[in-house]
Each structure stands twice: as C-alpha cells, then as structure tokens.
C-alpha positions as CSV (number, residue, x, y, z in Angstrom):
1,M,-10.1,2.2,-4.3
2,A,-12.7,4.6,-2.9
3,V,-16.3,3.7,-3.7
4,Q,-19.3,6.0,-3.2
5,K,-22.0,4.4,-1.0
6,G,-24.8,6.4,0.5
7,G,-23.1,9.7,0.2
8,K,-19.8,8.6,1.8
9,L,-16.6,7.2,0.3
10,K,-15.8,3.7,1.5
11,A,-12.4,2.1,1.1
12,V,-12.3,-1.2,-0.9
13,A,-9.0,-3.0,-0.6
14,L,-7.6,-4.2,-3.9
15,S,-4.4,-5.6,-2.4
16,E,-3.0,-7.1,0.7
17,D,0.4,-6.5,2.3
18,Q,2.9,-9.2,1.4
19,K,4.8,-9.3,4.6
20,P,7.4,-12.0,5.3
21,D,5.4,-13.5,8.2
22,T,2.1,-13.9,6.2
23,P,1.6,-17.7,6.1
24,A,1.8,-18.2,2.4
25,E,4.7,-15.8,2.0
26,Q,6.6,-17.3,4.9
27,K,6.1,-20.8,3.5
28,R,7.5,-19.9,0.1
29,I,10.5,-18.1,1.7
30,E,11.4,-20.9,4.0
31,K,10.9,-23.5,1.3
32,A,13.5,-21.6,-0.8
33,G,16.0,-21.6,2.2
34,G,15.3,-18.1,3.5
35,F,14.7,-17.4,7.2
36,V,11.9,-15.2,8.6
37,S,12.2,-13.5,11.9
38,P,9.0,-12.5,13.8
39,P,8.2,-8.8,14.3
40,E,10.5,-7.2,16.9
41,E,8.4,-6.6,20.0
42,E,10.9,-4.4,21.9
43,W,11.2,-1.7,19.3
44,G,8.2,-2.5,17.1
45,G,10.1,-3.6,14.0
46,P,8.5,-5.7,11.3
47,A,9.1,-9.3,10.4
48,R,12.1,-9.7,8.1
49,V,13.7,-12.0,5.6
50,W,17.3,-13.2,6.2
51,L,19.8,-15.2,4.2
52,D,21.0,-17.1,7.3
53,A,19.7,-18.5,10.6
54,N,21.9,-16.0,12.5
55,M,19.9,-13.3,10.8
56,T,22.9,-11.2,9.7
57,L,21.9,-10.2,6.1
58,P,19.9,-8.5,4.7
59,G,16.9,-8.0,7.0
60,L,14.4,-7.2,4.3
61,A,11.0,-6.3,5.7
62,M,9.0,-7.5,2.7
63,A,8.3,-10.8,0.9
64,R,8.1,-9.3,-2.6
65,S,10.4,-6.8,-4.1
66,I,11.7,-5.5,-7.4
67,G,15.5,-5.5,-7.6
68,D,16.5,-7.1,-4.2
69,H,18.6,-9.7,-5.9
70,L,20.4,-10.7,-2.8
71,V,17.3,-12.5,-1.4
72,G,15.8,-13.4,-4.8
73,G,17.1,-17.0,-4.4
74,K,15.7,-17.1,-0.9
75,G,12.0,-16.8,-1.8
76,V,11.7,-13.1,-2.2
77,I,10.0,-12.6,-5.5
78,A,9.1,-9.7,-7.8
79,K,5.9,-11.4,-9.1
80,P,2.9,-9.2,-8.1
81,E,-0.5,-10.4,-7.0
82,V,-3.0,-9.0,-9.5
83,K,-6.7,-8.3,-8.8
84,E,-8.9,-7.1,-11.7
85,V,-11.9,-4.9,-11.1
86,D,-14.3,-4.0,-13.9
87,I,-15.4,-0.3,-13.8
88,D,-18.3,0.6,-16.0
89,P,-17.7,4.2,-17.3
90,A,-21.2,4.3,-18.7
91,A,-22.7,4.0,-15.2
92,N,-23.5,7.1,-13.2
93,M,-20.2,6.9,-11.2
94,A,-20.8,10.3,-9.6
95,A,-23.8,9.0,-7.8
96,E,-22.6,5.5,-6.7
97,G,-19.6,3.4,-7.5
98,P,-15.8,3.8,-7.9
99,Q,-14.6,7.4,-7.4
100,L,-10.9,7.3,-6.6
101,L,-8.0,4.9,-7.2
102,V,-5.2,5.2,-4.7
103,M,-1.8,3.5,-5.1
104,A,0.8,4.1,-2.4
105,S,4.1,2.7,-1.1
106,D,4.3,0.9,2.2
107,G,5.6,4.1,3.8
108,V,2.0,5.5,3.5
109,W,0.3,2.4,4.8
110,E,2.6,1.8,7.8
111,F,0.5,4.2,10.0
112,I,-2.5,5.0,7.8
113,D,-5.2,2.3,6.9
114,S,-7.2,2.3,3.7
115,Q,-10.3,4.0,5.2
116,E,-8.3,6.7,6.9
117,A,-6.5,7.4,3.6
118,V,-9.9,7.7,1.8
119,D,-11.2,10.0,4.6
120,I,-8.1,12.2,4.2
121,L,-8.6,12.4,0.4
122,Q,-12.3,13.1,0.8
123,A,-11.7,15.8,3.4
124,N,-9.2,17.4,1.0
125,N,-11.6,17.3,-1.9
126,A,-9.9,14.7,-4.0
127,R,-12.7,14.8,-6.5
128,A,-11.9,18.4,-7.3
129,S,-8.1,18.2,-7.0
130,A,-6.6,14.7,-6.6
131,T,-3.1,16.3,-6.7
132,E,-3.8,18.5,-3.7
133,A,-5.5,15.8,-1.8
134,V,-2.8,13.2,-2.3
135,T,-0.2,15.8,-1.2
136,K,-2.1,16.0,2.1
137,L,-2.1,12.2,2.3
138,I,1.7,12.2,1.9
139,E,2.1,15.0,4.4
140,T,-0.1,13.1,6.9
141,A,2.0,9.9,6.4
142,A,5.3,11.9,6.9
143,H,3.8,13.4,10.1
144,Q,2.9,10.0,11.4
145,W,6.4,8.7,10.7
146,R,7.9,11.7,12.6
147,K,5.5,11.1,15.5
148,E,6.2,7.3,15.7
149,E,9.8,7.0,14.5
150,G,11.5,10.4,15.0
151,D,13.9,11.2,12.1
152,Y,13.5,7.9,10.4
153,R,10.9,7.2,7.7
154,D,10.3,4.8,4.9
155,D,9.6,5.9,1.4
156,I,6.3,7.7,1.0
157,T,4.9,7.7,-2.4
158,A,1.3,8.0,-3.5
159,V,-0.9,8.5,-6.6
160,C,-4.6,9.3,-6.6
161,I,-6.7,9.0,-9.7
162,N,-10.1,10.6,-9.9
163,L,-11.9,7.9,-11.9
164,V,-15.1,10.0,-12.5
165,E,-13.0,12.8,-14.1
166,L,-10.9,10.2,-16.0
167,F,-13.9,8.6,-17.6
168,K,-15.5,12.0,-18.3
169,R,-12.5,13.0,-20.3
170,G,-12.7,9.8,-22.3
171,D,-16.2,11.0,-23.5
172,D,-14.8,14.2,-25.0
C-alpha cells in the first residue's frame, strides 16, 4: 500500500514473502515430511520445497500455493496470511493517508522492492491513471528479469487500485 506522508508516497508492507526457508514456513514443511533446500549460491536460485531428501521433485520455490497438490501433503499450504487495515473514506485521503493499493505476483517482487514499486507508480502518475502506471511497473519488472535472467522470467502480474478515486466514486 502507498501512503501519503509529507508530500511523498511511502510503501507500507501488508504482506511478507512466504519462502520455504522462512523459519516458520520451513518448520511446518519439515514437520509434514517435506525437505527444504537453501538458496542456490552458484546460480542464485531460491530455497525450494522437495518431496524427498535427494531433492528430485518438484523443487517448488514457495511455501504457500494454490493448486500445487503434489506438495500439499508435505507442508505447502494454500492458506493465506491475512492482514486487515482500516481505511477511513471520510478522511481527507488526498492530503495524507492511503493512496494506492498494489497487489502483485512474486515475479514483480523478485527484483523490485515495495518502495521502488511505489516510486515507479508515483513517477508514472498512478493517481491519474493507475492502469498506465501499473503497466510501467510490469514493464520494469520484465526488464529486470531480462537483465538478470536472460530469456527466463517468472509470472509478472500486478494490479494497482487508486484508493482516493475509489472512495470518491463511492460518494456519488
């Protein structure tokens, strides 16, 4: 989420990455009989979940997933972590407070942190056109993947909601 503070948009994290080697995630996976490999130092790959100690299948780079049934019995779960944030639409949000809500897949966050994403959105006038600004965020993520990984890239999906405009429309 991007919050207006002193004339600048500041990123406020509403979630955390659920990587296999995060202590709580790794504990759950190993308790269920899964195996977690550390990040690959030689080529920079992420920590992964495996069915067996020989690390032959499947090599999933996340601890939570929808639809990865192969590792479901090994501690990979679909249950989301949920954080609720109250937003007061009656407040003068244009002056201070929440401005934008950004939801994106891990392919965006691999090489772009939350504040950089907010800076990209602000530089591309997300408050006037969230669609154009989020397109620039996606293009920037794709460029970073090409720069870092060549032809390979993860899924890159993002949505940006202009909260000020959303709540203005609710007043009509």
